[in-house]
One Martini backbone bead per residue (centre of mass of N, CA, C, O) as a GRO file, in nm:
protein
  118
    1MET     BB    1  -1.156  -0.168   0.564
    2ARG     BB    2  -1.298  -0.116   0.291
    3ALA     BB    3  -1.437   0.146   0.375
    4LEU     BB    4  -1.184   0.309   0.427
    5VAL     BB    5  -1.066   0.283   0.146
    6ALA     BB    6  -1.318   0.397  -0.011
    7ALA     BB    7  -1.324   0.680   0.099
    8GLY     BB    8  -1.051   0.852   0.034
    9THR     BB    9  -0.971   1.046   0.267
   10GLN     BB   10  -0.797   1.245   0.469
   11ARG     BB   11  -0.911   1.106   0.732
   12SER     BB   12  -0.815   0.807   0.651
   13LEU     BB   13  -0.498   0.813   0.672
   14ASP     BB   14  -0.444   0.764   0.975
   15ALA     BB   15  -0.584   0.483   0.980
   16LEU     BB   16  -0.401   0.354   0.765
   17VAL     BB   17  -0.135   0.395   0.910
   18GLY     BB   18  -0.219   0.222   1.156
   19ALA     BB   19  -0.275  -0.044   0.987
   20CYS     BB   20   0.026  -0.097   0.912
   21LYS     BB   21   0.080  -0.226   1.217
   22ASP     BB   22  -0.044  -0.473   1.153
   23ASN     BB   23  -0.005  -0.839   1.143
   24ASP     BB   24  -0.190  -0.853   0.900
   25ALA     BB   25  -0.149  -0.885   0.570
   26GLU     BB   26  -0.426  -0.790   0.463
   27VAL     BB   27  -0.432  -0.521   0.611
   28GLN     BB   28  -0.172  -0.411   0.486
   29ILE     BB   29  -0.266  -0.418   0.195
   30PHE     BB   30  -0.516  -0.238   0.223
   31ALA     BB   31  -0.367   0.008   0.339
   32VAL     BB   32  -0.177   0.056   0.099
   33ASP     BB   33  -0.395   0.085  -0.118
   34GLY     BB   34  -0.534   0.326   0.020
   35LEU     BB   35  -0.298   0.522   0.012
   36VAL     BB   36  -0.263   0.518  -0.296
   37ASN     BB   37  -0.561   0.598  -0.365
   38PHE     BB   38  -0.539   0.891  -0.274
   39TYR     BB   39  -0.316   0.966  -0.506
   40LEU     BB   40  -0.457   0.720  -0.697
   41PRO     BB   41  -0.740   0.704  -0.824
   42GLY     BB   42  -0.842   0.355  -0.860
   43TYR     BB   43  -0.628   0.153  -0.750
   44VAL     BB   44  -0.795  -0.073  -0.598
   45ALA     BB   45  -0.886  -0.214  -0.868
   46THR     BB   46  -0.555  -0.301  -0.931
   47GLY     BB   47  -0.448  -0.390  -0.687
   48MET     BB   48  -0.386  -0.636  -0.464
   49SER     BB   49  -0.673  -0.629  -0.317
   50ALA     BB   50  -0.838  -0.726  -0.575
   51SER     BB   51  -0.686  -1.043  -0.542
   52LEU     BB   52  -0.757  -1.158  -0.274
   53LYS     BB   53  -0.672  -1.456  -0.081
   54ARG     BB   54  -0.783  -1.683   0.170
   55ALA     BB   55  -0.582  -1.959   0.314
   56GLY     BB   56  -0.634  -1.946   0.602
   57GLY     BB   57  -0.327  -1.790   0.705
   58VAL     BB   58  -0.297  -1.731   0.390
   59VAL     BB   59  -0.191  -1.491   0.161
   60THR     BB   60  -0.304  -1.437  -0.174
   61SER     BB   61  -0.180  -1.334  -0.502
   62ARG     BB   62  -0.196  -1.188  -0.808
   63TRP     BB   63   0.028  -1.124  -1.064
   64SER     BB   64   0.108  -0.921  -1.308
   65ASP     BB   65   0.283  -0.929  -1.626
   66GLY     BB   66   0.231  -0.657  -1.677
   67GLU     BB   67   0.264  -0.332  -1.720
   68ASN     BB   68   0.343  -0.074  -1.490
   69THR     BB   69   0.199   0.274  -1.490
   70ASP     BB   70   0.182   0.347  -1.198
   71VAL     BB   71   0.199   0.704  -1.117
   72VAL     BB   72   0.285   0.989  -0.986
   73GLU     BB   73   0.351   1.287  -0.987
   74PRO     BB   74   0.650   1.439  -0.917
   75ASP     BB   75   0.497   1.689  -0.736
   76THR     BB   76   0.378   1.502  -0.524
   77PRO     BB   77   0.282   1.525  -0.201
   78VAL     BB   78   0.403   1.313   0.056
   79ARG     BB   79   0.359   1.206   0.352
   80PRO     BB   80   0.593   1.101   0.575
   81GLU     BB   81   0.415   0.887   0.739
   82ILE     BB   82   0.358   0.717   0.486
   83VAL     BB   83   0.640   0.637   0.408
   84GLN     BB   84   0.709   0.506   0.679
   85ALA     BB   85   0.486   0.289   0.675
   86LEU     BB   86   0.577   0.157   0.406
   87SER     BB   87   0.868   0.095   0.492
   88GLY     BB   88   0.794  -0.096   0.725
   89ILE     BB   89   0.666  -0.310   0.542
   90ALA     BB   90   0.893  -0.359   0.334
   91THR     BB   91   1.096  -0.453   0.586
   92GLY     BB   92   0.846  -0.588   0.808
   93GLY     BB   93   0.638  -0.757   0.706
   94SER     BB   94   0.428  -1.044   0.755
   95ALA     BB   95   0.460  -1.070   0.431
   96MET     BB   96   0.568  -1.083   0.114
   97GLU     BB   97   0.319  -0.948  -0.014
   98SER     BB   98   0.327  -0.689   0.163
   99ARG     BB   99   0.610  -0.601   0.090
  100ALA     BB  100   0.573  -0.580  -0.214
  101ASN     BB  101   0.340  -0.377  -0.207
  102ALA     BB  102   0.498  -0.152  -0.062
  103ALA     BB  103   0.726  -0.120  -0.272
  104ARG     BB  104   0.534  -0.044  -0.499
  105ALA     BB  105   0.417   0.207  -0.359
  106LEU     BB  106   0.677   0.369  -0.341
  107GLY     BB  107   0.709   0.392  -0.644
  108ILE     BB  108   0.440   0.530  -0.712
  109LEU     BB  109   0.510   0.774  -0.498
  110ARG     BB  110   0.810   0.860  -0.515
  111ALA     BB  111   0.975   0.762  -0.239
  112ARG     BB  112   1.285   0.860  -0.183
  113MET     BB  113   1.314   0.879   0.136
  114ALA     BB  114   1.304   0.568   0.178
  115TYR     BB  115   1.599   0.512   0.046
  116ARG     BB  116   1.776   0.688   0.251
  117ARG     BB  117   1.786   0.482   0.500
  118TYR     BB  118   2.010   0.274   0.347
   0.00000   0.00000   0.00000
């Protein structure tokens, strides 16, 4: 998964969208960070996947108390299937950490159409 995220190419997007459907929270987190990294290069170094730790079956991460200024330019086109995959994790991810990470990603990508579903 790390290699796929590190690739950061157009061709890796479909595989990362597919990985969003995995039931493992760690895989979901890496997939989300990889999708954001495509639109905001360098994000994986500061995203949730950079601080992941697995303790048995539980995935934990540390959240920064600092201000998050990561956001794409307003006119950046984000593929609809990516927004749909992120919305799916935000509303039904396998762990609270993966849900929070997906919600953060939707904000970073300015994915307004994700919020229109509700």
